[in-house]
N, CA, C and O atoms as a MOPAC input file, in Angstrom:
PM7 MOZYME 1SCF
protein

 N     -3.95500 1    20.86200 1   -13.33300 1
 C     -4.48600 1    22.20700 1   -13.21100 1
 C     -3.47700 1    23.04300 1   -12.42700 1
 O     -2.91100 1    22.55400 1   -11.45000 1
 N     -3.24200 1    24.26300 1   -12.82200 1
 C     -2.27700 1    25.14000 1   -12.16600 1
 C     -2.98000 1    26.20200 1   -11.34500 1
 O     -4.07700 1    26.65700 1   -11.66900 1
 N     -2.30800 1    26.57800 1   -10.27000 1
 C     -2.83600 1    27.70100 1    -9.50000 1
 C     -2.21000 1    28.98300 1   -10.03100 1
 O     -1.49300 1    28.94500 1   -11.03200 1
 N     -2.46200 1    30.10900 1    -9.38800 1
 C     -1.99100 1    31.39800 1    -9.89600 1
 C     -0.47600 1    31.55500 1    -9.81200 1
 O      0.08200 1    32.42400 1   -10.48200 1
 N      0.21000 1    30.73100 1    -9.00200 1
 C      1.66300 1    30.85000 1    -8.88200 1
 C      2.39200 1    30.01700 1    -9.92200 1
 O      3.61900 1    30.06800 1   -10.00600 1
 N      1.64600 1    29.24200 1   -10.72300 1
 C      2.27300 1    28.43400 1   -11.74900 1
 C      2.61700 1    27.03800 1   -11.27900 1
 O      3.09300 1    26.22700 1   -12.07400 1
 N      2.38900 1    26.72900 1    -9.99500 1
 C      2.66200 1    25.38900 1    -9.48300 1
 C      1.41600 1    24.53500 1    -9.65500 1
 O      0.28700 1    25.02300 1    -9.61900 1
 N      1.65900 1    23.25800 1    -9.84200 1
 C      0.54500 1    22.33800 1    -9.97900 1
 C     -0.14400 1    22.15000 1    -8.62700 1
 O      0.52500 1    21.98800 1    -7.60700 1
 N     -1.45000 1    22.17000 1    -8.61800 1
 C     -2.20300 1    21.98800 1    -7.38200 1
 C     -2.15100 1    20.52000 1    -6.96900 1
 O     -2.13200 1    19.63200 1    -7.82100 1
 N     -2.12700 1    20.26900 1    -5.67500 1
 C     -2.11000 1    18.90600 1    -5.14600 1
 C     -3.47200 1    18.25800 1    -5.36200 1
 O     -4.49400 1    18.78200 1    -4.92000 1
 N     -3.48100 1    17.12000 1    -6.04300 1
 C     -4.73800 1    16.43000 1    -6.32700 1
 C     -5.07300 1    15.39600 1    -5.26600 1
 O     -6.23300 1    15.01800 1    -5.10100 1
 N     -4.07300 1    14.94700 1    -4.56000 1
 C     -4.30700 1    13.89900 1    -3.56700 1
 C     -5.03500 1    14.48400 1    -2.36700 1
 O     -4.72600 1    15.58000 1    -1.90000 1
 N     -6.00600 1    13.72500 1    -1.88300 1
 C     -6.78600 1    14.21700 1    -0.75000 1
 C     -6.53500 1    13.42500 1     0.52000 1
 O     -6.95400 1    13.84800 1     1.59700 1
 N     -5.86000 1    12.28600 1     0.42200 1
 C     -5.61400 1    11.45000 1     1.58900 1
 C     -4.12000 1    11.40700 1     1.89600 1
 O     -3.49500 1    10.34800 1     1.82700 1
 N     -3.56500 1    12.53900 1     2.22700 1
 C     -2.12800 1    12.62900 1     2.46900 1
 C     -1.69900 1    11.83000 1     3.68900 1
 O     -0.58700 1    11.30200 1     3.71800 1
 N     -2.55500 1    11.73200 1     4.69300 1
 C     -2.21500 1    10.94500 1     5.88600 1
 C     -2.08900 1     9.46500 1     5.52500 1
 O     -1.16300 1     8.79100 1     5.97700 1
 N     -3.00700 1     8.96500 1     4.72200 1
 C     -2.95300 1     7.57400 1     4.27700 1
 C     -1.70000 1     7.34600 1     3.43100 1
 O     -1.01600 1     6.33400 1     3.57900 1
 N     -1.41500 1     8.28200 1     2.55800 1
 C     -0.23500 1     8.17300 1     1.70100 1
 C      1.04700 1     8.13600 1     2.52700 1
 O      2.00100 1     7.45300 1     2.15600 1
 N      1.07600 1     8.85800 1     3.63600 1
 C      2.28300 1     8.91600 1     4.45300 1
 C      2.58900 1     7.59100 1     5.15100 1
 O      3.74600 1     7.33500 1     5.48600 1
 N      1.58900 1     6.75000 1     5.37600 1
 C      1.85400 1     5.47900 1     6.04100 1
 C      2.08100 1     4.33400 1     5.06500 1
 O      2.36300 1     3.21600 1     5.49700 1
 N      1.96700 1     4.57100 1     3.78500 1
 C      2.15600 1     3.52000 1     2.78900 1
 C      3.54700 1     2.87700 1     2.86000 1
 O      3.62400 1     1.65200 1     2.75800 1
 N      4.65400 1     3.62200 1     3.02800 1
 C      5.95900 1     2.93600 1     3.11600 1
 C      6.04200 1     1.94400 1     4.28100 1
 O      6.56400 1     0.84200 1     4.11300 1
 N      5.54300 1     2.31800 1     5.44100 1
 C      5.56000 1     1.40400 1     6.58900 1
 C      4.63200 1     0.22100 1     6.34800 1
 O      4.96300 1    -0.91400 1     6.69200 1
 N      3.48300 1     0.48300 1     5.76500 1
 C      2.53400 1    -0.58700 1     5.46600 1
 C      3.12700 1    -1.53500 1     4.42700 1
 O      2.95100 1    -2.75000 1     4.51500 1
 N      3.82900 1    -0.97700 1     3.44500 1
 C      4.44300 1    -1.80700 1     2.41300 1
 C      5.42200 1    -2.79200 1     3.04000 1
 O      5.45600 1    -3.96200 1     2.66000 1
 N      6.21100 1    -2.32800 1     3.99200 1
 C      7.17000 1    -3.20600 1     4.66600 1
 C      6.44900 1    -4.30400 1     5.43600 1
 O      6.89400 1    -5.45200 1     5.43600 1
 N      5.34100 1    -3.96800 1     6.09100 1
 C      4.57800 1    -4.96900 1     6.84200 1
 C      3.95800 1    -6.00500 1     5.90600 1
 O      3.79400 1    -7.16300 1     6.28800 1
 N      3.61500 1    -5.59900 1     4.69300 1
 C      2.94500 1    -6.49400 1     3.74500 1
 C      3.89200 1    -7.18700 1     2.77000 1
 O      3.47400 1    -8.07200 1     2.02300 1
 N      5.14200 1    -6.79800 1     2.77300 1
 C      6.11900 1    -7.33800 1     1.81700 1
 C      6.08600 1    -8.87100 1     1.72900 1
 O      6.06100 1    -9.39600 1     0.61600 1
 N      6.08300 1    -9.60700 1     2.83400 1
 C      6.10700 1   -11.07500 1     2.71900 1
 C      4.87200 1   -11.66500 1     2.03200 1
 O      4.95000 1   -12.74300 1     1.44200 1
 N      3.76100 1   -10.98600 1     2.10100 1
 C      2.52600 1   -11.54500 1     1.56800 1
 C      2.43500 1   -11.46200 1     0.04200 1
 O      1.63500 1   -12.16900 1    -0.57100 1
 N      3.24600 1   -10.60900 1    -0.56500 1
 C      3.20000 1   -10.45700 1    -2.01700 1
 C      4.49000 1   -10.90400 1    -2.69600 1
 O      4.61800 1   -10.81200 1    -3.91600 1
 N      5.43600 1   -11.38400 1    -1.91100 1
 C      6.68000 1   -11.90900 1    -2.45200 1
 C      6.37700 1   -13.23100 1    -3.16500 1
 O      5.75900 1   -14.12700 1    -2.58800 1
 N      6.80800 1   -13.34300 1    -4.40000 1
 C      6.51600 1   -14.54500 1    -5.20100 1
 C      7.06800 1   -15.81400 1    -4.55400 1
 O      6.53400 1   -16.90000 1    -4.78000 1
 N      8.12100 1   -15.69400 1    -3.76000 1
 C      8.70700 1   -16.86400 1    -3.11600 1
 C      7.83800 1   -17.39200 1    -1.97300 1
 O      8.05500 1   -18.51100 1    -1.50700 1
 N      6.87300 1   -16.61800 1    -1.52000 1
 C      6.04100 1   -17.01100 1    -0.39300 1
 C      4.62900 1   -17.41300 1    -0.79200 1
 O      3.71600 1   -17.32500 1     0.02800 1
 N      4.43000 1   -17.84400 1    -2.01100 1
 C      3.07200 1   -18.19100 1    -2.46900 1
 C      2.75400 1   -19.64900 1    -2.14700 1
 O      3.64100 1   -20.50100 1    -2.09100 1
 N      1.46300 1   -19.91100 1    -1.93600 1
 C      0.97800 1   -21.28400 1    -1.75400 1
 C      0.31800 1   -21.71100 1    -3.04900 1
 O     -0.67800 1   -21.11900 1    -3.46400 1
 N      0.85300 1   -22.71400 1    -3.67900 1
 C      0.26600 1   -23.21900 1    -4.92400 1
 C     -0.02500 1   -22.10100 1    -5.92000 1
 O     -1.03800 1   -22.12900 1    -6.61800 1
 N      0.86600 1   -21.12100 1    -5.98100 1
 C      0.70800 1   -20.02700 1    -6.92900 1
 C     -0.24100 1   -18.93000 1    -6.47200 1
 O     -0.48000 1   -17.97800 1    -7.21400 1
 N     -0.78400 1   -19.04500 1    -5.27300 1
 C     -1.73300 1   -18.04600 1    -4.76700 1
 C     -1.04500 1   -17.12900 1    -3.75500 1
 O     -0.22900 1   -17.58000 1    -2.95100 1
 N     -1.37800 1   -15.85500 1    -3.80200 1
 C     -0.80200 1   -14.91000 1    -2.84000 1
 C     -1.53400 1   -15.02200 1    -1.51000 1
 O     -2.51500 1   -15.75600 1    -1.38600 1
 N     -1.06300 1   -14.31100 1    -0.55800 1
 C     -1.61300 1   -14.33400 1     0.80100 1
 C     -2.43300 1   -13.07700 1     1.08300 1
 O     -2.31400 1   -12.49200 1     2.15900 1
 N     -3.24600 1   -12.66500 1     0.15000 1
 C     -4.01200 1   -11.43000 1     0.31500 1
 C     -4.82300 1   -11.41000 1     1.61100 1
 O     -4.85400 1   -10.39700 1     2.31100 1
 N     -5.46600 1   -12.50300 1     1.92300 1
 C     -6.31200 1   -12.53700 1     3.12300 1
 C     -5.49300 1   -12.27800 1     4.38200 1
 O     -5.97800 1   -11.63600 1     5.31300 1
 N     -4.26300 1   -12.76800 1     4.42000 1
 C     -3.40100 1   -12.50700 1     5.57000 1
 C     -2.88400 1   -11.07300 1     5.55300 1
 O     -2.64300 1   -10.48700 1     6.60900 1
 N     -2.71600 1   -10.51300 1     4.37900 1
 C     -2.26500 1    -9.12400 1     4.26100 1
 C     -3.29100 1    -8.17400 1     4.88300 1
 O     -2.92700 1    -7.23500 1     5.59100 1
 N     -4.56800 1    -8.42400 1     4.61300 1
 C     -5.61700 1    -7.57600 1     5.19300 1
 C     -5.58700 1    -7.64700 1     6.71800 1
 O     -5.67500 1    -6.62400 1     7.39800 1
 N     -5.46200 1    -8.85600 1     7.24400 1
 C     -5.46800 1    -9.04500 1     8.69200 1
 C     -4.24200 1    -8.38400 1     9.32800 1
 O     -4.36300 1    -7.71100 1    10.35100 1
 N     -3.08000 1    -8.57300 1     8.73300 1
 C     -1.84900 1    -7.99600 1     9.27000 1
 C     -1.88900 1    -6.48000 1     9.24700 1
 O     -1.47800 1    -5.83100 1    10.20900 1
 N     -2.37700 1    -5.91400 1     8.16200 1
 C     -2.44800 1    -4.45800 1     8.06100 1
 C     -3.37300 1    -3.89000 1     9.14100 1
 O     -3.06500 1    -2.86600 1     9.75100 1
 N     -4.48400 1    -4.54500 1     9.36900 1
 C     -5.42500 1    -4.07700 1    10.39100 1
 C     -4.80200 1    -4.18600 1    11.78100 1
 O     -5.08200 1    -3.35400 1    12.64500 1
 N     -3.96400 1    -5.19500 1    12.01200 1
 C     -3.27100 1    -5.33600 1    13.29000 1
 C     -2.21700 1    -4.24700 1    13.47500 1
 O     -2.06300 1    -3.71300 1    14.57400 1
 N     -1.49100 1    -3.91400 1    12.40600 1
 C     -0.44600 1    -2.89100 1    12.48700 1
 C     -1.01600 1    -1.46900 1    12.55400 1
 O     -0.42900 1    -0.58800 1    13.18100 1
 N     -2.14500 1    -1.26000 1    11.91400 1
 C     -2.76100 1     0.06600 1    11.83600 1
 C     -4.24000 1    -0.04600 1    12.20200 1
 O     -5.09300 1     0.03600 1    11.31800 1
 N     -4.56300 1    -0.22900 1    13.47600 1
 C     -5.95200 1    -0.49200 1    13.88800 1
 C     -6.91700 1     0.66100 1    13.63900 1
 O     -8.13100 1     0.45500 1    13.64700 1
 N     -6.41200 1     1.85600 1    13.42100 1
 C     -7.30900 1     2.99600 1    13.20200 1
 C     -7.75500 1     3.13900 1    11.75100 1
 O     -8.62000 1     3.96000 1    11.44700 1
 N     -7.17200 1     2.34500 1    10.85400 1
 C     -7.56300 1     2.43200 1     9.44400 1
 C     -8.96600 1     1.86900 1     9.24400 1
 O     -9.34800 1     0.87300 1     9.85700 1
 N     -9.70800 1     2.51800 1     8.38800 1
 C    -11.03500 1     2.00800 1     8.02600 1
 C    -10.85500 1     0.83200 1     7.07700 1
 O     -9.76900 1     0.62000 1     6.53900 1
 N    -11.91400 1     0.07600 1     6.87700 1
 C    -11.86900 1    -1.05800 1     5.95100 1
 C    -11.51700 1    -0.58300 1     4.54000 1
 O    -10.79500 1    -1.26600 1     3.81400 1
 N    -12.02300 1     0.57600 1     4.15800 1
 C    -11.73300 1     1.12500 1     2.82900 1
 C    -10.25100 1     1.47500 1     2.70100 1
 O     -9.63500 1     1.19800 1     1.67100 1
 N     -9.67700 1     2.08000 1     3.73900 1
 C     -8.26100 1     2.43100 1     3.69900 1
 C     -7.38200 1     1.18700 1     3.66000 1
 O     -6.36900 1     1.16800 1     2.96100 1
 N     -7.75700 1     0.15200 1     4.40000 1
 C     -7.01100 1    -1.10500 1     4.36700 1
 C     -7.04200 1    -1.67000 1     2.94900 1
 O     -6.01600 1    -2.11500 1     2.43400 1
 N     -8.20300 1    -1.65300 1     2.32400 1
 C     -8.33500 1    -2.13200 1     0.94900 1
 C     -7.43300 1    -1.33900 1     0.00600 1
 O     -6.75800 1    -1.91900 1    -0.84500 1
 N     -7.42000 1    -0.02100 1     0.15700 1
 C     -6.60300 1     0.84500 1    -0.70600 1
 C     -5.12400 1     0.51100 1    -0.55900 1
 O     -4.41400 1     0.40300 1    -1.55900 1
 N     -4.65400 1     0.34800 1     0.66500 1
 C     -3.23500 1     0.08500 1     0.90400 1
 C     -2.84700 1    -1.30600 1     0.39200 1
 O     -1.79600 1    -1.45900 1    -0.22900 1
 N     -3.67200 1    -2.30800 1     0.64100 1
 C     -3.36500 1    -3.65800 1     0.15400 1
 C     -3.36400 1    -3.67800 1    -1.37600 1
 O     -2.48700 1    -4.29000 1    -1.98600 1
 N     -4.32700 1    -3.02100 1    -1.98800 1
 C     -4.38200 1    -2.96300 1    -3.44900 1
 C     -3.16900 1    -2.23900 1    -4.01700 1
 O     -2.60400 1    -2.67300 1    -5.02100 1
 N     -2.76700 1    -1.14800 1    -3.39100 1
 C     -1.57900 1    -0.40300 1    -3.82600 1
 C     -0.33800 1    -1.27100 1    -3.73900 1
 O      0.47800 1    -1.29100 1    -4.66100 1
 N     -0.19300 1    -1.98800 1    -2.63500 1
 C      0.96200 1    -2.86300 1    -2.45800 1
 C      0.97200 1    -3.97000 1    -3.51200 1
 O      2.01700 1    -4.26600 1    -4.09100 1
 N     -0.18100 1    -4.57700 1    -3.76000 1
 C     -0.27300 1    -5.63400 1    -4.76900 1
 C      0.12600 1    -5.09000 1    -6.13900 1
 O      0.84700 1    -5.75300 1    -6.88500 1
 N     -0.33600 1    -3.89600 1    -6.47000 1
 C     -0.00800 1    -3.30000 1    -7.77900 1
 C      1.46800 1    -2.95300 1    -7.89400 1
 O      2.06000 1    -3.11400 1    -8.96100 1
 N      2.06700 1    -2.47800 1    -6.80700 1
 C      3.50300 1    -2.18900 1    -6.83000 1
 C      4.29800 1    -3.45600 1    -7.09600 1
 O      5.22700 1    -3.44800 1    -7.90400 1
 N      3.94700 1    -4.53800 1    -6.42800 1
 C      4.63400 1    -5.80200 1    -6.67600 1
 C      4.42100 1    -6.27800 1    -8.10400 1
 O      5.36900 1    -6.72000 1    -8.75300 1
 N      3.20400 1    -6.19700 1    -8.59900 1
 C      2.90800 1    -6.65200 1    -9.96100 1
 C      3.67400 1    -5.83900 1   -11.00500 1
 O      4.07600 1    -6.37300 1   -12.03900 1
 N      3.87500 1    -4.55200 1   -10.73300 1
 C      4.56000 1    -3.69500 1   -11.69700 1
 C      6.08200 1    -3.79500 1   -11.59300 1
 O      6.80000 1    -3.37100 1   -12.49900 1
 N      6.56800 1    -4.35700 1   -10.48600 1
 C      8.00500 1    -4.45000 1   -10.28400 1
 C      8.62600 1    -3.17200 1    -9.76600 1
 O      9.85000 1    -3.07900 1    -9.66700 1
 N      7.81300 1    -2.18700 1    -9.43400 1
 C      8.30000 1    -0.90000 1    -8.92700 1
 C      8.29900 1    -0.91200 1    -7.40500 1
 O      7.51000 1    -0.21800 1    -6.76400 1
 N      9.19500 1    -1.70900 1    -6.83900 1
 C      9.21700 1    -1.88300 1    -5.40200 1
 C     10.02700 1    -0.78500 1    -4.72900 1
 O     11.12600 1    -0.45800 1    -5.17800 1
 N      9.49300 1    -0.21400 1    -3.65600 1
 C     10.28600 1     0.75600 1    -2.90100 1
 C     11.45400 1     0.04600 1    -2.22200 1
 O     11.36300 1    -1.14300 1    -1.91300 1
 N     12.51900 1     0.74800 1    -1.99300 1
 C     13.67000 1     0.17700 1    -1.30500 1
 C     13.28900 1    -0.16000 1     0.12500 1
 O     12.55000 1     0.59300 1     0.75900 1
 N     13.78500 1    -1.28900 1     0.65000 1
 C     13.49400 1    -1.62700 1     2.05100 1
 C     14.02400 1    -0.54700 1     2.97800 1
 O     15.08300 1     0.03400 1     2.74300 1
 N     13.26800 1    -0.29200 1     4.03300 1
 C     13.73000 1     0.75600 1     4.96800 1
 C     14.56900 1     0.19000 1     6.06900 1
 O     15.03400 1     0.93200 1     6.93400 1

């Protein structure tokens, strides 16, 4: 949808959450790396715990969103460059 200036309106509503995704991705990188799996299983449960430790103010829903986003990025192969 466009506004009157011809620019596309911002659809995202959680810009603060989006801004911490790169740092969160780095904290979660080991948990989704294929080389770090146990018997073919990822470390999702540890990813949730680690994210909550790194970002204690995040709600349970936000933690879920960030972990799911990270898992999908790894699955798609569209990994951000390490910082």
